N, CA, C and O atoms as a printed pandas DataFrame, in Angstrom:
     atom_number atom_name residue_name chain_id  residue_number  x_coord  y_coord  z_coord
0              1         N          MET        A               1  -19.383    2.274  -47.909
1              2        CA          MET        A               1  -18.406    3.211  -47.397
2              3         C          MET        A               1  -18.865    3.777  -46.063
3              4         O          MET        A               1  -20.059    3.854  -45.772
4              5         N          SER        A               2  -17.888    4.169  -45.265
5              6        CA          SER        A               2  -18.225    4.757  -43.978
6              7         C          SER        A               2  -18.616    6.219  -44.160
7              8         O          SER        A               2  -18.244    6.829  -45.162
8              9         N          PRO        A               3  -19.354    6.792  -43.221
9             10        CA          PRO        A               3  -19.762    8.195  -43.342
10            11         C          PRO        A               3  -18.570    9.149  -43.443
11            12         O          PRO        A               3  -18.674   10.199  -44.077
12            13         N          ALA        A               4  -17.437    8.795  -42.825
13            14        CA          ALA        A               4  -16.271    9.670  -42.880
14            15         C          ALA        A               4  -15.697    9.738  -44.288
15            16         O          ALA        A               4  -15.121   10.757  -44.668
16            17         N          CYS        A               5  -15.844    8.657  -45.078
17            18        CA          CYS        A               5  -15.294    8.626  -46.434
18            19         C          CYS        A               5  -16.123    9.455  -47.404
19            20         O          CYS        A               5  -15.587    9.961  -48.389
20            21         N          VAL        A               6  -17.404    9.603  -47.150
21            22        CA          VAL        A               6  -18.271   10.322  -48.070
22            23         C          VAL        A               6  -18.577   11.737  -47.588
23            24         O          VAL        A               6  -19.465   12.399  -48.126
24            25         N          GLY        A               7  -17.865   12.191  -46.603
25            26        CA          GLY        A               7  -18.033   13.560  -46.137
26            27         C          GLY        A               7  -18.963   13.706  -44.952
27            28         O          GLY        A               7  -19.173   14.825  -44.483
28            29         N          GLY        A               8  -19.527   12.627  -44.449
29            30        CA          GLY        A               8  -20.383   12.684  -43.269
30            31         C          GLY        A               8  -19.530   12.817  -42.017
31            32         O          GLY        A               8  -18.300   12.793  -42.072
32            33         N          SER        A               9  -20.190   12.954  -40.928
33            34        CA          SER        A               9  -19.424   13.074  -39.684
34            35         C          SER        A               9  -19.557   11.787  -38.889
35            36         O          SER        A               9  -20.660   11.362  -38.546
36            37         N          ALA        A              10  -18.456   11.196  -38.612
37            38        CA          ALA        A              10  -18.415   10.001  -37.779
38            39         C          ALA        A              10  -18.048   10.430  -36.368
39            40         O          ALA        A              10  -17.325   11.411  -36.193
40            41         N          PRO        A              11  -18.523    9.725  -35.376
41            42        CA          PRO        A              11  -18.149   10.103  -34.007
42            43         C          PRO        A              11  -16.651    9.917  -33.815
43            44         O          PRO        A              11  -16.089    8.914  -34.255
44            45         N          PRO        A              12  -16.002   10.878  -33.161
45            46        CA          PRO        A              12  -14.557   10.759  -32.964
46            47         C          PRO        A              12  -14.233    9.618  -32.015
47            48         O          PRO        A              12  -14.925    9.406  -31.019
48            49         N          ARG        A              13  -13.188    8.895  -32.331
49            50        CA          ARG        A              13  -12.733    7.803  -31.464
50            51         C          ARG        A              13  -11.371    8.152  -30.905
51            52         O          ARG        A              13  -10.519    8.707  -31.598
52            53         N          ARG        A              14  -11.183    7.821  -29.655
53            54        CA          ARG        A              14   -9.887    8.034  -29.023
54            55         C          ARG        A              14   -9.034    6.809  -29.231
55            56         O          ARG        A              14   -9.504    5.677  -29.116
56            57         N          ALA        A              15   -7.801    7.041  -29.532
57            58        CA          ALA        A              15   -6.872    5.935  -29.708
58            59         C          ALA        A              15   -6.589    5.300  -28.348
59            60         O          ALA        A              15   -6.561    6.010  -27.342
60            61         N          PRO        A              16   -6.377    3.979  -28.288
61            62        CA          PRO        A              16   -6.075    3.330  -27.011
62            63         C          PRO        A              16   -4.821    3.894  -26.354
63            64         O          PRO        A              16   -4.717    3.910  -25.127
64            65         N          ALA        A              17   -3.879    4.350  -27.153
65            66        CA          ALA        A              17   -2.650    4.901  -26.575
66            67         C          ALA        A              17   -2.934    6.162  -25.771
67            68         O          ALA        A              17   -2.264    6.418  -24.770
68            69         N          LEU        A              18   -3.913    6.952  -26.192
69            70        CA          LEU        A              18   -4.248    8.152  -25.429
70            71         C          LEU        A              18   -4.845    7.796  -24.074
71            72         O          LEU        A              18   -4.611    8.508  -23.098
72            73         N          GLY        A              19   -5.601    6.723  -23.993
73            74        CA          GLY        A              19   -6.151    6.301  -22.712
74            75         C          GLY        A              19   -5.058    5.906  -21.734
75            76         O          GLY        A              19   -5.137    6.220  -20.546
76            77         N          VAL        A              20   -4.036    5.215  -22.233
77            78        CA          VAL        A              20   -2.904    4.826  -21.388
78            79         C          VAL        A              20   -2.131    6.065  -20.958
79            80         O          VAL        A              20   -1.721    6.174  -19.803
80            81         N          ALA        A              21   -1.933    6.999  -21.882
81            82        CA          ALA        A              21   -1.208    8.233  -21.546
82            83         C          ALA        A              21   -1.967    9.040  -20.499
83            84         O          ALA        A              21   -1.364    9.613  -19.591
84            85         N          ASP        A              22   -3.299    9.084  -20.627
85            86        CA          ASP        A              22   -4.097    9.799  -19.630
86            87         C          ASP        A              22   -3.972    9.144  -18.256
87            88         O          ASP        A              22   -3.882    9.835  -17.241
88            89         N          GLY        A              23   -3.967    7.822  -18.226
89            90        CA          GLY        A              23   -3.809    7.108  -16.958
90            91         C          GLY        A              23   -2.454    7.366  -16.319
91            92         O          GLY        A              23   -2.355    7.551  -15.106
92            93         N          LEU        A              24   -1.413    7.379  -17.141
93            94        CA          LEU        A              24   -0.081    7.667  -16.617
94            95         C          LEU        A              24    0.011    9.100  -16.114
95            96         O          LEU        A              24    0.651    9.362  -15.095
96            97         N          ALA        A              25   -0.624   10.027  -16.822
97            98        CA          ALA        A              25   -0.607   11.419  -16.381
98            99         C          ALA        A              25   -1.313   11.576  -15.034
99           100         O          ALA        A              25   -0.883   12.364  -14.192
100          101         N          LEU        A              26   -2.394   10.827  -14.836
101          102        CA          LEU        A              26   -3.100   10.895  -13.554
102          103         C          LEU        A              26   -2.340   10.189  -12.443
103          104         O          LEU        A              26   -2.526   10.512  -11.270
104          105         N          ALA        A              27   -1.498    9.240  -12.786
105          106        CA          ALA        A              27   -0.756    8.495  -11.770
106          107         C          ALA        A              27    0.466    9.249  -11.258
107          108         O          ALA        A              27    0.957    8.952  -10.169
108          109         N          ALA        A              28    0.961   10.210  -12.015
109          110        CA          ALA        A              28    2.219   10.875  -11.658
110          111         C          ALA        A              28    2.120   11.671  -10.348
111          112         O          ALA        A              28    2.959   11.512   -9.461
112          113         N          SER        A              29    1.118   12.506  -10.231
113          114        CA          SER        A              29    1.023   13.381   -9.064
114          115         C          SER        A              29    0.877   12.612   -7.745
115          116         O          SER        A              29    1.609   12.908   -6.800
116          117         N          PRO        A              30   -0.035   11.640   -7.642
117          118        CA          PRO        A              30   -0.117   10.902   -6.374
118          119         C          PRO        A              30    1.134   10.082   -6.081
119          120         O          PRO        A              30    1.502    9.905   -4.920
120          121         N          THR        A              31    1.788    9.583   -7.124
121          122        CA          THR        A              31    3.021    8.810   -6.915
122          123         C          THR        A              31    4.092    9.685   -6.302
123          124         O          THR        A              31    4.750    9.280   -5.344
124          125         N          PHE        A              32    4.279   10.888   -6.845
125          126        CA          PHE        A              32    5.281   11.795   -6.286
126          127         C          PHE        A              32    4.902   12.258   -4.882
127          128         O          PHE        A              32    5.782   12.465   -4.046
128          129         N          ALA        A              33    3.608   12.423   -4.611
129          130        CA          ALA        A              33    3.183   12.818   -3.269
130          131         C          ALA        A              33    3.504   11.721   -2.250
131          132         O          ALA        A              33    3.958   12.015   -1.144
132          133         N          VAL        A              34    3.273   10.469   -2.617
133          134        CA          VAL        A              34    3.604    9.350   -1.723
134          135         C          VAL        A              34    5.107    9.267   -1.520
135          136         O          VAL        A              34    5.577    9.025   -0.408
136          137         N          MET        A              35    5.865    9.467   -2.596
137          138        CA          MET        A              35    7.323    9.434   -2.470
138          139         C          MET        A              35    7.821   10.546   -1.542
139          140         O          MET        A              35    8.746   10.329   -0.759
140          141         N          ALA        A              36    7.215   11.733   -1.626
141          142        CA          ALA        A              36    7.588   12.836   -0.737
142          143         C          ALA        A              36    7.269   12.485    0.709
143          144         O          ALA        A              36    8.061   12.749    1.613
144          145         N          LEU        A              37    6.100   11.888    0.917
145          146        CA          LEU        A              37    5.701   11.506    2.273
146          147         C          LEU        A              37    6.651   10.452    2.845
147          148         O          LEU        A              37    7.108   10.574    3.981
148          149         N          LEU        A              38    6.941    9.429    2.061
149          150        CA          LEU        A              38    7.831    8.377    2.550
150          151         C          LEU        A              38    9.243    8.886    2.798
151          152         O          LEU        A              38    9.887    8.500    3.774
152          153         N          THR        A              39    9.723    9.753    1.914
153          154        CA          THR        A              39   11.062   10.298    2.099
154          155         C          THR        A              39   11.104   11.202    3.322
155          156         O          THR        A              39   12.092   11.201    4.056
156          157         N          GLY        A              40   10.040   11.975    3.551
157          158        CA          GLY        A              40   10.007   12.848    4.723
158          159         C          GLY        A              40    9.888   12.080    6.019
159          160         O          GLY        A              40   10.483   12.469    7.024
160          161         N          VAL        A              41    9.120   10.981    6.016
161          162        CA          VAL        A              41    8.904   10.206    7.236
162          163         C          VAL        A              41   10.073    9.269    7.517
163          164         O          VAL        A              41   10.572    9.197    8.640
164          165         N          LEU        A              42   10.499    8.559    6.486
165          166        CA          LEU        A              42   11.541    7.554    6.680
166          167         C          LEU        A              42   12.955    8.102    6.550
167          168         O          LEU        A              42   13.916    7.445    6.952
168          169         N          GLY        A              43   13.085    9.271    6.006
169          170        CA          GLY        A              43   14.414    9.848    5.816
170          171         C          GLY        A              43   14.953    9.518    4.443
171          172         O          GLY        A              43   14.385    8.703    3.716
172          173         N          GLY        A              44   16.049   10.154    4.098
173          174        CA          GLY        A              44   16.635    9.996    2.784
174          175         C          GLY        A              44   17.431    8.733    2.600
175          176         O          GLY        A              44   17.665    8.319    1.465
176          177         N          GLY        A              45   17.855    8.109    3.666
177          178        CA          GLY        A              45   18.634    6.883    3.546
178          179         C          GLY        A              45   19.857    6.911    4.441
179          180         O          GLY        A              45   20.007    7.801    5.278
180          181         N          PRO        A              46   20.738    5.923    4.259
181          182        CA          PRO        A              46   21.911    5.825    5.131
182          183         C          PRO        A              46   22.883    6.983    4.985
183          184         O          PRO        A              46   23.623    7.270    5.926
184          185         N          ALA        A              47   22.908    7.650    3.859
185          186        CA          ALA        A              47   23.841    8.769    3.680
186          187         C          ALA        A              47   23.498    9.925    4.605
187          188         O          ALA        A              47   24.391   10.673    5.004
188          189         N          ASP        A              48   22.230   10.089    4.955
189          190        CA          ASP        A              48   21.841   11.170    5.858
190          191         C          ASP        A              48   22.412   10.988    7.254
191          192         O          ASP        A              48   22.685   11.973    7.940
192          193         N          MET        A              49   22.594    9.756    7.684
193          194        CA          MET        A              49   23.163    9.514    9.017
194          195         C          MET        A              49   24.637    9.870    9.062
195          196         O          MET        A              49   25.147   10.248   10.117
196          197         N          LEU        A              50   25.324    9.757    7.950
197          198        CA          LEU        A              50   26.751   10.032    7.905
198          199         C          LEU        A              50   27.062   11.510    7.733
199          200         O          LEU        A              50   28.146   11.963    8.099
200          201         N          CYS        A              51   26.142   12.245    7.193
201          202        CA          CYS        A              51   26.372   13.649    6.878
202          203         C          CYS        A              51   26.182   14.494    8.131
203          204         O          CYS        A              51   25.143   14.414    8.785
204          205         N          ALA        A              52   27.186   15.305    8.467
205          206        CA          ALA        A              52   27.106   16.150    9.655
206          207         C          ALA        A              52   26.142   17.310    9.445
207          208         O          ALA        A              52   25.594   17.842   10.411
208          209         N          ALA        A              53   25.932   17.704    8.203
209          210        CA          ALA        A              53   25.051   18.835    7.910
210          211         C          ALA        A              53   23.663   18.359    7.513
211          212         O          ALA        A              53   23.000   19.000    6.698
212          213         N          ALA        A              54   23.221   17.252    8.073
213          214        CA          ALA        A              54   21.895   16.717    7.736
214          215         C          ALA        A              54   20.830   17.705    8.185
215          216         O          ALA        A              54   20.880   18.188    9.316
216          217         N          PRO        A              55   19.876   18.014    7.329
217          218        CA          PRO        A              55   18.853   18.997    7.689
218          219         C          PRO        A              55   17.917   18.473    8.775
219          220         O          PRO        A              55   17.636   17.278    8.859
220          221         N          VAL        A              56   17.449   19.392    9.591
221          222        CA          VAL        A              56   16.540   19.042   10.675
222          223         C          VAL        A              56   15.097   19.016   10.165
223          224         O          VAL        A              56   14.296   18.189   10.602
224          225         N          TRP        A              57   14.775   19.904    9.259
225          226        CA          TRP        A              57   13.419   19.987    8.720
226          227         C          TRP        A              57   13.161   18.814    7.786
227          228         O          TRP        A              57   13.965   18.583    6.883
228          229         N          PRO        A              58   12.066   18.054    7.961
229          230        CA          PRO        A              58   11.856   16.836    7.169
230          231         C          PRO        A              58   11.584   17.094    5.689
231          232         O          PRO        A              58   11.820   16.208    4.868
232          233         N          LEU        A              59   11.093   18.284    5.322
233          234        CA          LEU        A              59   10.804   18.563    3.917
234          235         C          LEU        A              59   11.963   19.311    3.260
235          236         O          LEU        A              59   11.807   20.442    2.800
236          237         N          SER        A              60   13.090   18.682    3.225
237          238        CA          SER        A              60   14.227   19.285    2.549
238          239         C          SER        A              60   14.846   18.228    1.642
239          240         O          SER        A              60   14.621   17.031    1.818
240          241         N          GLY        A              61   15.601   18.674    0.704
241          242        CA          GLY        A              61   16.261   17.736   -0.197
242          243         C          GLY        A              61   15.286   17.021   -1.107
243          244         O          GLY        A              61   14.503   17.661   -1.809
244          245         N          MET        A              62   15.328   15.710   -1.099
245          246        CA          MET        A              62   14.522   14.890   -2.003
246          247         C          MET        A              62   13.027   15.011   -1.707
247          248         O          MET        A              62   12.217   14.995   -2.634
248          249         N          ALA        A              63   12.652   15.130   -0.455
249          250        CA          ALA        A              63   11.226   15.239   -0.130
250          251         C          ALA        A              63   10.630   16.499   -0.743
251          252         O          ALA        A              63    9.513   16.468   -1.258
252          253         N          THR        A              64   11.360   17.603   -0.694
253          254        CA          THR        A              64   10.895   18.846   -1.295
254          255         C          THR        A              64   10.797   18.707   -2.809
255          256         O          THR        A              64    9.841   19.186   -3.419
256          257         N          MET        A              65   11.787   18.050   -3.418
257          258        CA          MET        A              65   11.757   17.851   -4.853
258          259         C          MET        A              65   10.536   17.020   -5.260
259          260         O          MET        A              65    9.851   17.358   -6.225
260          261         N          TYR        A              66   10.261   15.937   -4.530
261          262        CA          TYR        A              66    9.105   15.098   -4.849
262          263         C          TYR        A              66    7.802   15.871   -4.662
263          264         O          TYR        A              66    6.868   15.713   -5.449
264          265         N          LEU        A              67    7.733   16.698   -3.636
265          266        CA          LEU        A              67    6.535   17.497   -3.400
266          267         C          LEU        A              67    6.314   18.497   -4.527
267          268         O          LEU        A              67    5.186   18.669   -4.990
268          269         N          LEU        A              68    7.374   19.156   -4.972
269          270        CA          LEU        A              68    7.260   20.085   -6.097
270          271         C          LEU        A              68    6.861   19.355   -7.380
271          272         O          LEU        A              68    6.052   19.864   -8.156
272          273         N          MET        A              69    7.421   18.168   -7.606
273          274        CA          MET        A              69    7.057   17.402   -8.786
274          275         C          MET        A              69    5.587   16.996   -8.728
275          276         O          MET        A              69    4.916   16.948   -9.760
276          277         N          SER        A              70    5.088   16.706   -7.545
277          278        CA          SER        A              70    3.678   16.378   -7.385
278          279         C          SER        A              70    2.802   17.566   -7.776
279          280         O          SER        A              70    1.784   17.400   -8.447
280          281         N          PHE        A              71    3.203   18.764   -7.353
281          282        CA          PHE        A              71    2.442   19.965   -7.712
282          283         C          PHE        A              71    2.504   20.231   -9.216
283          284         O          PHE        A              71    1.493   20.581   -9.825
284          285         N          PHE        A              72    3.676   20.069   -9.813
285          286        CA          PHE        A              72    3.833   20.344  -11.238
286          287         C          PHE        A              72    3.064   19.344  -12.104
287          288         O          PHE        A              72    2.663   19.676  -13.219
288          289         N          HIS        A              73    2.857   18.137  -11.606
289          290        CA          HIS        A              73    2.126   17.121  -12.362
290          291         C          HIS        A              73    0.647   17.047  -11.980
291          292         O          HIS        A              73   -0.026   16.076  -12.326
292          293         N          ALA        A              74    0.140   18.042  -11.285
293          294        CA          ALA        A              74   -1.261   18.047  -10.852
294          295         C          ALA        A              74   -2.220   18.554  -11.922
295          296         O          ALA        A              74   -3.433   18.490  -11.719
296          297         N          ALA        A              75   -1.731   19.051  -13.043
297          298        CA          ALA        A              75   -2.604   19.625  -14.084
298          299         C          ALA        A              75   -3.659   18.641  -14.591
299          300         O          ALA        A              75   -4.813   19.044  -14.735
300          301         N          PRO        A              76   -3.334   17.375  -14.871
301          302        CA          PRO        A              76   -4.402   16.461  -15.328
302          303         C          PRO        A              76   -5.516   16.291  -14.298
303          304         O          PRO        A              76   -6.683   16.162  -14.667
304          305         N          TRP        A              77   -5.167   16.290  -13.013
305          306        CA          TRP        A              77   -6.188   16.176  -11.972
306          307         C          TRP        A              77   -7.065   17.427  -11.947
307          308         O          TRP        A              77   -8.282   17.335  -11.787
308          309         N          LEU        A              78   -6.447   18.586  -12.104
309          310        CA          LEU        A              78   -7.222   19.827  -12.104
310          311         C          LEU        A              78   -8.150   19.889  -13.308
311          312         O          LEU        A              78   -9.285   20.351  -13.190
312          313         N          LYS        A              79   -7.681   19.426  -14.469
313          314        CA          LYS        A              79   -8.539   19.376  -15.656
314          315         C          LYS        A              79   -9.697   18.419  -15.446
315          316         O          LYS        A              79  -10.824   18.711  -15.845
316          317         N          LEU        A              80   -9.429   17.277  -14.824
317          318        CA          LEU        A              80  -10.474   16.295  -14.568
318          319         C          LEU        A              80  -11.513   16.847  -13.597
319          320         O          LEU        A              80  -12.712   16.658  -13.799
320          321         N          ILE        A              81  -11.067   17.517  -12.563
321          322        CA          ILE        A              81  -11.993   18.111  -11.589
322          323         C          ILE        A              81  -12.812   19.214  -12.244
323          324         O          ILE        A              81  -14.017   19.325  -12.017
324          325         N          ARG        A              82  -12.145   20.030  -13.061
325          326        CA          ARG        A              82  -12.843   21.127  -13.735
326          327         C          ARG        A              82  -13.877   20.595  -14.727
327          328         O          ARG        A              82  -14.971   21.150  -14.827
328          329         N          ALA        A              83  -13.553   19.536  -15.457
329          330        CA          ALA        A              83  -14.493   18.962  -16.412
330          331         C          ALA        A              83  -15.698   18.343  -15.697
331          332         O          ALA        A              83  -16.806   18.350  -16.234
332          333         N          GLY        A              84  -15.489   17.815  -14.506
333          334        CA          GLY        A              84  -16.584   17.219  -13.751
334          335         C          GLY        A              84  -17.500   18.248  -13.116
335          336         O          GLY        A              84  -18.644   17.935  -12.785
336          337         N          SER        A              85  -17.014   19.484  -12.939
337          338        CA          SER        A              85  -17.828   20.497  -12.274
338          339         C          SER        A              85  -18.619   21.354  -13.257
339          340         O          SER        A              85  -19.403   22.205  -12.838
340          341         N          ARG        A              86  -18.422   21.139  -14.565
341          342        CA          ARG        A              86  -19.174   21.908  -15.553
342          343         C          ARG        A              86  -20.609   21.400  -15.641
343          344         O          ARG        A              86  -20.849   20.194  -15.577
344          345         N          PRO        A              87  -21.558   22.312  -15.787
345          346        CA          PRO        A              87  -22.955   21.873  -15.930
346          347         C          PRO        A              87  -23.166   21.223  -17.291
347          348         O          PRO        A              87  -22.533   21.612  -18.273
348          349         N          ALA        A              88  -24.053   20.237  -17.351
349          350        CA          ALA        A              88  -24.343   19.547  -18.606
350          351         C          ALA        A              88  -25.185   20.450  -19.500
351          352         O          ALA        A              88  -26.054   21.179  -19.023
352          353         N          ARG        A              89  -24.914   20.390  -20.809
353          354        CA          ARG        A              89  -25.661   21.225  -21.753
354          355         C          ARG        A              89  -26.635   20.385  -22.502
355          356         O          ARG        A              89  -27.367   20.895  -23.350
């Protein structure tokens, strides 16, 4: 029998699905930041040329939304940075 079955302590194992979820969580913030950059630099698309009220400031509309989404999805990066800065015990 394994130690976990007889009341011993077995080392905890992470499920493979959690590793994939962690990777996706880390990928979200940089992806949205790149999307904000590309939307701000390249523009929103052909509809912006037709609209008479097109904004002059590059960080408006979709670029602002992508930038905010990048900030909101930055928590996994902050946790990773914080875990790396803790002293070893």
